[in-house]
Structures are given as C-alpha cells and as structure tokens.
N, C-alpha and C positions, 0 to 999 in steps of 0.2 A: 613364449606362450603367455607369460604374465603381462607383457606389453599389449598383446592382442586382446586379452581379456579386459584390460583397462580401457583400451580404445572402444571396445564394444559397449562397456558401461557408459562411456562418455557420450555415445550416440543415443543413449536411451533418453526418453522424455522425463527428465528429472527437474525438480524444483527444490530450492533450499530456503528455509525460514530460520531467522535468528531473532531471539528475544533477549535483549540485554536488560536485566532488571537489577534492583538494588541488592538482591541476595544471590541470584544465580544468572549465568549466561547459558541459554539453552539453544541448541541447534538441532534441526531435524531435516533430513534429506528424504524426499519421497519421489516415487515414480508414478506417473500417470499413464494408465492404459485405457484407451478409448472404449474397450469392451468391458472394463471393470467399472463398477459404480463408485468405488472408494479408492483413494490413492493407497499405494503400497509403501509402507515405511521401510526404507533401506538402511538408515543409520540415524542414531540419536547420540548427541554429546552434551554433557552438562559440566559446568565448572563453577566454582564460587566466584562471585562478583566483588571486587575490591575497590575499583576506581569509578564506580557509578552510583550516584545518589540523587534521589528525587527527580529522576528523568533526565539527568545531565551528567556529562563526564566531569569528574573532579580530579582524576589522575589519568593522563593519557597513557603512560607506560603500562600501568596496571590493567587498564581496560583493553589495550592492545593484546597483552599477554592472556587475559581471561578469554577474549574472543578466540585467540589462537588455540587455546587448550580445548574449548568446547567444539570448535570446528574440526580440529584434527581428530578428536575422538569419533565424531560422526563420519568423517572421511574414512577412517580406518575400518569401521564396521561396514560402510557402504561400498568401499572400494572405488570411490570416485573423488575427483578433485573439485572443490567448490571454487567457482570464479564469480558467480553472481548470486545474490540472495535478496529475499524480501525481509525487511527489517522492521520489527515492531518498535514504535516510539510511544512514550507516555510521559506523564509529569504535569506539574502545575503550570508549565509554560504553554500547554495546549489549550487553545480557546475555540469556541464555536460561535457562530452567528447565523441568523437567517437572512436571506436576501431574496429579492424578487426582481424579475425581468419581464419585459413585454416586447413582442414583435408583431408585425402584421404578417398574416399568412401570404406566402409569395405566389402560390399558384392561382391562375385565373379562375379555376373552378372551385377555389376555396378549400380544396382538400389538403389537409395537413400532411406534409412530407417529413422524412427524417431530417432533412436539411433545416426545416423550420424548428424542429425540436432542438437540434444542435445550436441554432442561432439563439433561441430563447434561453438556453442554459448558459451560453456564453454571455448573454446580456445580464443574466442574474448573477453571474460570477464576477462582474466588475464591481469591486468594493475597494474602499480606501484602507490600505494597511500600512503600518509603519515600515520603514525601510529594513528593519531588523526582523521582520516576520515573513513567512512564506506559507502558501496554501498547500496543505497535504491532500485534502479530499474535497470534492464538490459533489454532494449527494442530492439528486432531485427528490423532493418530498411530495410535491403536489403540482398539478397543472390546472389551469382554468382556460376554458374555451368560450369566448364571448360571455364571460362572467359566470359560466357554469363551473362550480367548484368540485373538488374531490375527483378529478379525472386522473386515473392512474396511468393510462397510456393514450395520448391523443392521436397517435399515428392512424391516418386514414379517415379521421373524423372531419366534418365540414365546419368551417368557422372563418371568421375574419381576423379576430384578435386572439393571440395565444400568449398566455402568461405562465410563468413557472416560479415556484418557490423552492429554493435549494438551501441545504445546510452546508455551510462552509466551515471546514476544520483547518485551523492554521497553527503554526508553532514558531518558536524563535529560531531564526536562521543560524545564529552562532552555535546553538546547542546541536542542531541537526548536522551542521557542517563538521563539528568536532567528532560526532559519531561516525560520519562518513570517512573522516580522516583515520579513525581507528580501524575501520574496515579496510580502507585502502592500504594501510600498513601491513595487512595480512593478505594483500593481493586479491581482495574481494570488492566487487562493485555492488553498490546498492541498486537493485533493480527498481525498488520502490520502498519508500518509508510509509508504513501503515500504522494508523492510530490503533493501539493495542486493543481497546474495547471493541472496535469495529471488527478486528480480526477474530476476537473471541466470540462475537455475535454470530459470525459465519460458522464457527466451530460447533456451536450448540444448536 
C-alpha cells in the first residue's frame, strides 16, 4: 500500500525549488493543479549552510551534506522523491548586460510571425563572453518595428525591420558546475539555474 501511494504521488505534477544561500539551504516541493490558481505546497525543508559563501561553493562535502538534509526533510513531509529541481543562483559573479539584434521580417506581406521574434532574440543573444562564463537568462525588454520604439509584443504587426533589446544574465561556469556537482551527488538534476532576484520578482 505504501509503494502504491508513493507511485501515485510521483505521478502528480510536482516541481521542486532549491535555494542554496550563505546561511541556509531551503527546499520546497509544490504541486500544480490546472484548476487551482496557486500551487499547493507539499513539503518544505531547511538546513544550515556551511560550505557556501558569496554565491559559490567553498566546501563540496559540506554543501552536499547541507543540500541532502534540506531535500530529505522536504521529501519526508511531501512523501515524494526529488530527482529534478530548479535551483537559485546568486553572488558577485553574476553579471548583466544589454544587447540588441535586428532581422528583416521574412513574410512577403511583412506581417511579423513568431519565427521572426525568435530570430531577432537569437540575433540579440549573440554576445562575446569569456570561456569561463555562461548565459543563465535572455530576457526580452523591448522591440522596435521600423524604428517604432516601446513595442511590447510585435506579433502580427506589419513591418520590414524588427529589432529587439534583451537583458542577458550570465555567471561563472566553474561556480555553476560546482553547484551542479553538489546536486548530482544527491542524485538531483538541475532542471534550470535561475538568478535568485528574478525568482523573487515572480514570487512578489
């Protein structure tokens, strides 16, 4: 009966978030119901953080142990095993920059399609980064259609030239890979690394 209950829980639409900070490691497991407006919290786990400082791992063994403690606490309450999680990252190694890209609208009738928007974002995302840095987020800020500024969504508009301004958030690859290694040691895969202030902005 316990195994059947566990399998039933595993099939539910659950998402796990992990925040590894300088003071605490926090884990939350939530369930999403299409009919409900808000996610339902199934389990929460908190542990003290000993091997993490200023956004980077300073002691692998301690960070692995701290993650394990926080995750297991949340798993015990939720009754579900965590295999993938969205992980918050922060620290002085995170940098931001603005970038612009431009493309010609591809359709003969000059109507902007989703493929044009995808292409212009890709064009704006081409930036020169050192080999030890990787992009975390590409956030569209503004579009221009034939020079018209402050276009929030150009889909379906008519134009010949489409431009995009994006905010690029990147971090040091070694720091992120060390964090991923600590998660993998707990049999957890990082579904995505998310800049902590961006995650907080969605929460509020």
